[in-house]
Structure formats: structure tokens, C-alpha cells
C-alpha positions in Angstrom: 86.7 65.7 113.3 84.0 65.6 115.9 82.7 68.8 117.8 84.8 68.7 120.5 88.1 68.3 118.6 87.4 71.0 116.4 86.3 73.2 119.3 89.5 72.5 121.2 91.0 73.6 118.1 89.3 77.1 117.7 90.2 77.7 121.3 94.0 76.8 120.6 94.2 79.0 117.3 91.7 81.6 118.0 91.2 81.7 121.8 87.3 81.3 120.9 85.1 79.4 123.1 82.7 78.3 120.5 81.7 78.9 116.8 79.3 81.3 115.4 76.4 80.4 113.5 77.3 78.3 110.2 81.3 78.6 110.8 81.4 74.6 111.8 79.1 73.7 109.4 80.8 74.8 106.3 84.2 73.5 108.2 82.8 69.9 108.5 81.5 70.1 105.2 84.7 70.7 103.9 86.6 68.2 105.8 84.1 65.4 104.5 85.6 66.4 101.3 83.0 68.8 99.6 83.1 72.3 97.9 81.5 74.9 99.9 79.6 78.3 98.8 79.7 79.6 102.3 77.0 83.0 102.4 77.4 84.3 105.9 76.8 87.9 107.0 79.4 90.9 107.1 81.2 90.6 110.6 80.0 86.7 111.3 83.8 85.4 110.9 84.1 84.3 107.8 87.8 84.1 107.8 87.8 81.6 110.7 86.4 79.0 108.5 88.7 78.6 106.2 91.5 79.0 108.7 89.9 76.0 110.5 89.8 74.1 107.8 93.0 75.0 106.6 94.5 73.9 110.3 92.2 70.6 110.3 93.3 69.5 106.8 96.9 70.2 107.2 98.7 70.8 103.8 98.7 74.1 101.5 95.5 76.6 102.0 95.5 78.7 99.2 93.3 82.1 99.5 92.6 84.2 96.4 92.0 87.9 97.6 90.8 90.7 95.8 91.9 93.6 97.7 95.8 94.0 98.9 94.4 95.7 102.3 92.5 92.8 102.6 95.1 90.5 102.6 97.8 92.5 104.4 95.2 92.7 107.4 94.6 88.8 107.5 98.1 88.1 107.0 99.2 90.2 109.9 96.1 88.7 112.2 97.4 85.1 111.6 100.8 86.0 112.7 99.9 88.1 115.6 98.0 84.9 116.4 101.3 82.8 116.4 101.2 81.4 112.8 104.5 81.7 111.0 103.5 79.6 107.8 101.4 82.3 106.4 102.6 85.1 103.8 100.8 87.2 100.9 101.5 87.0 97.3 100.8 90.1 95.3 102.1 93.2 93.6 103.6 94.9 96.3 106.6 92.5 96.5 109.5 93.0 94.6 110.8 90.2 92.0 113.1 89.2 94.5 110.7 88.5 97.3 108.1 87.0 94.7 110.6 84.4 93.3 111.7 83.5 96.9 108.2 82.8 97.9 107.7 80.5 94.8 110.8 78.9 95.4 109.8 77.0 98.9 105.8 77.6 98.3 105.6 74.0 100.4 107.5 75.9 103.4 104.0 77.8 104.1 100.5 76.6 105.3 98.4 79.7 103.9 99.3 81.5 101.0 97.1 84.8 100.0 97.4 85.9 96.4 95.6 88.2 94.1 94.0 86.7 91.0 95.8 88.3 88.5 99.0 87.1 90.7 97.4 83.7 90.3 97.1 83.6 86.5 100.4 84.3 85.8 101.7 81.1 83.9 105.2 80.8 85.7 103.1 81.3 89.1 100.2 78.9 88.2 103.0 76.7 86.9 104.6 76.4 90.4 101.0 76.0 92.1 100.8 73.0 90.2 103.6 71.3 91.5 102.0 71.2 95.2 99.2 69.8 96.6 96.6 72.1 97.5 94.2 70.8 100.3 92.2 73.8 100.4 91.4 76.3 97.7 89.6 79.4 98.8 87.9 82.1 96.6 87.4 85.2 99.2 84.5 87.5 98.6 83.5 85.4 95.6 80.9 87.6 94.4 83.8 89.4 92.5 82.9 86.3 90.3 79.8 87.3 89.1 79.0 89.9 86.3 75.7 90.8 88.1 77.1 91.8 91.3 79.0 94.2 93.3 82.8 94.5 92.6 82.7 92.3 90.0 86.4 91.7 88.7 87.0 90.2 85.2 90.1 88.1 86.8 87.6 86.0 88.9 86.3 84.8 85.7 89.2 82.6 85.4 89.3 81.3 88.5 87.1 78.2 87.1 90.4 77.6 84.4 92.8 77.8 87.2 90.6 75.5 89.5 90.7 73.0 86.6 94.6 73.3 85.9 95.2 72.8 89.9 93.4 69.2 89.8 90.0 70.5 91.3 91.1 70.9 94.9 88.8 71.1 97.5 86.8 74.6 97.3 85.6 77.1 99.7 84.0 80.1 98.2 82.4 83.0 100.7 80.8 86.4 100.3 78.5 88.1 102.4 75.9 89.3 99.9 74.6 87.2 96.9 71.4 87.1 95.3 70.3 83.5 94.2 71.5 84.0 90.8 75.0 85.5 92.1 75.3 82.2 93.8 74.4 80.3 90.7 77.5 82.6 89.0 79.6 81.6 91.4 79.1 78.0 91.2 79.0 77.7 87.4 82.3 79.6 86.8 84.1 77.7 89.4 82.8 74.5 87.7 81.1 73.3 91.5 78.9 70.2 90.8 75.5 70.1 92.4 76.4 66.5 93.5 79.7 67.5 95.7 79.0 71.1 96.5 77.0 72.1 100.0 75.9 75.4 100.4 75.8 77.0 104.0 73.6 79.9 103.5 72.5 81.7 106.6 70.4 85.2 106.7 72.2 88.6 105.7 70.1 90.3 108.3 71.8 92.2 110.8 69.1 93.1 113.2 71.2 95.0 115.6 72.2 97.9 112.6 69.1 100.1 112.9 68.3 101.8 109.1 67.6 105.3 108.3 67.5 107.3 104.9 66.8 110.5 104.9 66.1 112.9 101.5 68.2 116.3 101.8 67.5 119.6 99.5 71.1 120.9 99.1 72.1 120.9 103.0 73.9 117.6 103.0 77.4 119.0 104.3 75.5 120.8 107.4 73.6 117.2 108.3 77.0 115.5 108.0 78.5 118.3 110.9 75.1 117.8 113.0 75.3 113.6 112.5 78.9 113.3 113.3 78.9 115.7 116.1 75.9 114.3 117.6 76.1 110.4 116.9 78.4 107.9 119.1 81.5 107.2 117.2 83.6 106.0 115.9 82.0 105.9 112.0 82.6 106.0 108.5 81.4 107.9 105.9 81.1 106.7 102.5 81.3 108.4 99.2 81.2 107.4 95.3 83.6 110.3 94.4 87.2 111.1 95.8 87.1 114.5 95.3 84.2 114.7 97.9 85.7 112.4 100.5 88.6 115.0 100.2 86.4 117.8 100.4 84.2 116.7 103.1 87.1 115.2 105.0 88.5 119.0 105.1 85.4 120.5 106.0 85.0 118.7 109.2 88.4 119.1 110.0 87.8 123.0 109.5 84.4 123.1 111.3 84.5 120.4 113.8 87.5 119.0 116.8 86.9 115.5 115.6 90.0 113.6 114.3 89.0 112.6 111.1 91.1 111.5 107.7 90.3 110.6 104.0 90.9 107.3 102.9 90.5 106.3 98.7 92.5 104.5 96.2 94.8 107.4 95.3 96.2 108.0 99.0 99.8 106.5 98.9 99.6 103.1 100.2 102.2 104.0 103.3 99.1 106.3 104.4 96.7 103.8 103.9 98.2 101.5 106.2 98.9 104.1 108.8 95.3 105.6 108.7 93.7 101.7 109.0 95.8 101.3 112.0 95.0 105.0 113.6 91.2 103.9 113.2 91.6 100.4 114.6 93.3 102.2 117.5 90.5 104.6 118.1 93.0 107.3 117.2 90.5 108.5 114.3 86.9 109.1 115.4 85.6 109.3 111.6 86.8 107.6 108.2 85.4 109.6 105.3 86.3 107.0 102.6 85.4 105.5 99.0 84.9 101.4 98.8 88.3 101.4 98.8 88.1 101.6 102.5 86.3 98.4 104.6 87.1 94.9 103.7 90.6 94.9 105.1 89.1 96.4 108.3 87.8 94.2 111.4 87.0 96.9 114.0 84.3 95.8 116.2 82.9 99.2 117.7 81.9 101.0 114.6 78.7 102.9 115.4 77.6 104.2 112.6 78.4 104.2 108.7 76.6 106.8 107.0 76.3 107.1 102.8 76.7 110.2 101.7 76.3 109.4 98.0 73.7 106.8 96.4 75.0 103.0 96.3 74.3 101.5 93.0 73.2 98.5 94.6 71.7 96.8 97.5 74.7 94.7 97.9 77.1 97.1 98.3 74.8 98.9 100.6 74.7 95.9 103.0 78.0 95.2 102.7 79.3 98.7 103.5 77.0 99.0 106.4 78.2 95.6 108.0 81.1 97.4 108.6 79.4 98.6 112.1 77.9 96.6 115.0 80.5 94.0 114.9 80.3 93.9 118.8 76.9 93.1 118.5 75.7 96.3 119.9 73.3 98.8 118.3 74.7 101.0 115.5 73.2 103.3 112.9 73.2 103.1 108.8 72.2 106.4 107.5 71.4 107.1 103.8 71.3 110.4 102.5 70.0 111.0 99.4 69.6 114.1 97.1 67.4 114.4 94.3 70.2 113.8 91.1 72.4 111.5 92.8 71.5 108.6 90.8 73.6 110.1 88.0 77.0 108.9 89.8 76.4 105.2 89.7 74.4 105.6 86.7 77.6 107.1 84.8 80.2 104.9 87.0 78.6 101.3 85.9 79.7 102.2 82.3 83.3 101.6 83.4 82.9 98.0 84.8 81.2 96.4 81.5 82.4 96.5 77.7 80.1 98.2 75.2 79.0 96.3 72.3 81.8 98.2 69.9 84.2 96.7 72.1 82.8 93.3 71.9 82.7 93.9 68.0 86.0 94.8 67.9 87.6 92.0 69.6 85.5 89.5 67.4 86.3 90.5 64.5 89.9 90.8 65.4 90.2 87.8 67.3 92.4 89.5 70.2 92.8 92.3 72.3 93.4 95.2 70.7 96.8 96.7 72.0 95.7 100.0 72.5 92.8 98.0 75.4 95.2 95.4 76.4 94.8 96.9 80.0 91.3 97.7 79.6 88.7 96.2 82.1 85.8 96.2 79.7 88.0 94.4 77.1 89.3 91.6 79.6 85.4 90.5 79.8 85.1 90.7 75.9 87.9 88.7 75.6 86.9 86.2 78.4 83.6 85.8 76.1 85.5 85.1 73.2 87.8 82.7 74.6 84.9 80.9 76.0 83.6 80.4 72.8 80.2 82.5 73.5 78.8 83.5 70.0 78.9 87.4 69.2 75.0 87.5 69.6 75.2 85.9 73.3 77.8 88.1 74.4 75.8 90.9 72.9 72.9 89.6 75.3 75.3 89.9 78.4 75.7 93.3 78.2 72.0 93.9 77.5 71.2 92.1 80.7 74.0 93.5 82.2 72.7 96.9 81.5 68.9 96.1 82.8 70.1 94.6 85.8 72.1 97.3 87.1 69.3 99.9 86.1 67.0 97.3 88.4 69.6 97.4 91.3 69.4 101.2 91.1 65.7 101.5 91.2 65.5 99.2 93.9 67.5 101.6 95.8 65.6 104.4 94.9 62.8 102.7 96.2 64.2 101.9 99.1 64.8 105.7 100.0 61.3 106.4 99.5 59.4 103.7 101.0 57.3 104.0 104.0 57.1 100.4 104.6 59.9 98.6 107.0 63.1 99.4 105.3 64.6 96.3 107.1 61.5 94.0 105.6 62.2 96.0 101.9 66.0 95.2 101.9 65.8 91.4 103.0 63.1 91.3 100.5 65.4 91.9 97.9 67.5 88.8 99.0 64.4 86.9 98.9 64.4 86.8 102.8 61.4 87.7 105.4 62.1 89.3 108.2 62.2 87.3 111.5 61.7 89.8 114.0 60.3 93.8 114.2 61.3 95.6 116.8 60.7 99.4 117.5 64.4 100.5 116.7 64.4 98.7 113.3 64.2 101.7 111.1 63.1 105.5 110.3 59.8 103.7 108.8 59.2 102.1 112.1 60.5 104.9 114.6 60.7 108.1 113.5 62.6 109.3 116.5 65.1 106.2 115.6 68.2 108.6 116.1 67.7 109.7 119.5 69.1 106.3 120.8 72.3 107.1 119.5 73.3 110.4 121.0 76.9 110.5 121.8 77.2 110.4 125.6 79.6 113.6 125.4 78.9 116.0 123.0 81.5 116.8 120.5 81.3 120.6 120.1 80.9 122.2 116.5 83.1 124.9 115.8 80.6 126.2 113.8 77.9 125.7 116.2 79.7 125.6 119.6 77.2 127.3 121.4 74.5 124.4 120.5 73.3 122.3 123.1 72.6 118.6 122.7 68.1 119.1 122.5 68.9 121.7 119.9 71.1 119.5 117.6 68.7 116.9 117.7 66.0 119.1 117.0 67.8 120.0 113.7 68.8 116.4 113.1 65.2 115.5 113.4 64.1 119.0 111.6 61.5 119.3 114.4 
């Protein structure tokens, strides 16, 4: 298709007059039959790339997606746009519903599926009988053991792709270093001569960056910020317990509409909370990383990190949830000495110990007691893909070293007096293209003054404070 034909199709399907940066390029390369690695910043419309390519190609497009909420969001959006041949195939369906979908795969044009579901032998067998025009890996950084949100199931997608006959593949992500990009291509078996890389800057200049070192006063700072700042906004936590606690505190001490969102919130409540936030019925969400991927809200004005992100990739993804309308927004990272203990503790949950690997190699199987263990699944991947025991041990050591380096970067990012945008982009081997007075808290100490809520919301605890006094407290003047 030429540009005019694609633009007409874009208008017909999405009511957009033109493509965003990188979208048409990714689609055209796919239409040529090339595999594509698409790296576009959060909020740049990556879903349009594979949906448009799917429409242009015809046939069946299969989208592997890591989160149920993300699948639900994409399916509902496509249905709202008038697409009837779309469905999600995941663990939320009943046995009867799954069976009905598998019996009539050819009736659909877009099928969203979890990697766990696709790996089931009976499911994969059904898909092998179909002519798949496009195989899509959404949030492709989940493949890489060195990146964020690593998912062991994603390691088998190269084998799945082989069994499906190597259909044209599009892998998409918003955050990936050179090492992670290479990992994605290697695992998926993307050949250099038939793979196009559509890689654009991860910089979001409309998001202004601020870090603050707290002295046991985070809760007070949070109350002041959410009252002072333009809304809506998201506060991210590494702990479900703290997300719950701060949410309750804000409900008690402010007049704001606040809710909490984490993995243990019942599914029906998650859908309700997400929709309320999208409809501007909620002003603040206190959330773990479980919230975000399935939310395409244009007017989020701030993202606050209550806890220290474990790596710059997750930090960049999470702050990327704001400013999707292109208007200036604020990302605040709060740090208290000792916060680094949480990511150090959590990183042990994602990767096997040498003891687990040794046990798998000796028994030549996953021990029954570890059959559901995520760490054991990684160890089994090494064994079943013919890594030597020493090579598997080396992977464990590399993983630990990488995570330490990522965490140290975040600590340096907080403490640096240099431009924070320049520092963050340098991690991804990028240089800053432009700088402005509103860039970050290093470049402008009065940064927060630009983000005052026009109509101040009074805190129940500080009802008599005027906005000038609140601002002085925020800036610690």
C-alpha cells in the first residue's frame, strides 16, 4: 500500500488524519514481509502499528500480550471502533468459552492471547492449522532476562514461532537498551537480513522530571503534592500494603476521590476502578505496577513514585503514563535512605538460585514441589535449551550484576546535580536533543510552580493553608 492508501485506511479505522512518528514506517516494513522490532516511546500509539498492519494484510493477526487488563483494554477499544472479529483468549474464560473460540479461529481477524495459553499443546495445535498473517509480541521486553517485567513464558515464543511456520512477526516495546533489543531478536529467531528495526527516541520532553530526598516525611509530602498539583495522577508503590495504607490516608485527610489498585484487588473491582479513572471520576490512583499497561488515558498530569523503581526501564515506562495529550506533566520520584532494600529483596523472586538450577540439572526435570515456581521455569528453560550447568550459573551471576547496576543507576539519578533528562537518556545510549527551563529539578529548582492546580483542593488536615503557604512547604523554602 502507498502512503495515501494507508492514510485512508487509518482514517477509516481510527479516525486519525495522519500517522505519528514511526507508525507508518513500521507498517510498511511489515507489509514488505519483514519482521520488525518496533521501539517507540510510551504513549506513541504502538497498537496502531500492528492493528493497521493486520487490516492491510488481511487474514489472522495473533497478538501475544502479558496482562489480562491490557488485553481487555485493547479488545474493548477495537469493539468500540466497530471491529467485531476480535477476541481475547486467556485464563478469564470458561472452558466452554475457550473451546468455542478454538473451534472457530478463522472467524476472527484479531486474537489476543496470553503466552501461557499459547503454550498449551491443544491451543498451539489449533493455531498451527490457521494461516497467520501477522504474529505480534506486545511488551516484547518481557522476553529479556535483563529487562523489566521478565516473563519466563516469553522465552518459549521463539519455539512457538517456529512451530507456527515463522509468520511475519512484529515485536513492540517502549523501553529497551541495545542488550535487550538483541535479546528479543535472539529469542524470537529474527534474522538480521529479514528484520527491520524501527527505533525512535524514548525521550518524552513534555514530562518534566523531579527527584526529592525525604527525611521520614513521605506521607506529609504526598498529601501536599496531591492537593497542590493538577490532577488526575498516579502514585506508584512497590508494596501492596503501602499502596493500601496511603490510599486510606488520602481518603481520610483530603477531599479527593482516591482508589487503590494492585494484584490482589478482585478482577471486577479492577475493571470498575480503571473505568472510573478513565472517566475522570477518580483523581488519584495509588497503585503497584499492576496498573498502567491497560490504561490509555490522555490527561494524566502527574506520576509520583513513593518507592524507588528497581531500574530505569520501569521508571521510564511508568512515568510515560502521563502527558499522552502532549501537555506538560510532572514526574516526581521520592527517595528515603534505605528504600533500595525493597528492590533488592524483590529481584530474588524473578530468577533462579544456583541451588534450584543444580537440582533441575541433576534430576533432569522440574522437581514436583517447584512445578509452579517462576524461578524453576527459568532454570528449566536453560536445561531444555542445552545450556551447560556452568553457562546457567553464569546467567545467574550476570542477572545479579545487571540488577545491581540498574539499581545503582537509579540512586545516582536521584542524587545527581546534572540534568536528569540527560542522565536518564544516556542510560539508553541517547543524547538529549533539546533542553529547556522546565526540563527537570536540576535545571529548574522552581519546577513544581508550573503545575499548581487552578482550583486548590483543601486538605482536611490543612484546611486553612493558602496555596502560597503550601507551595513554600513543597519547595521547603
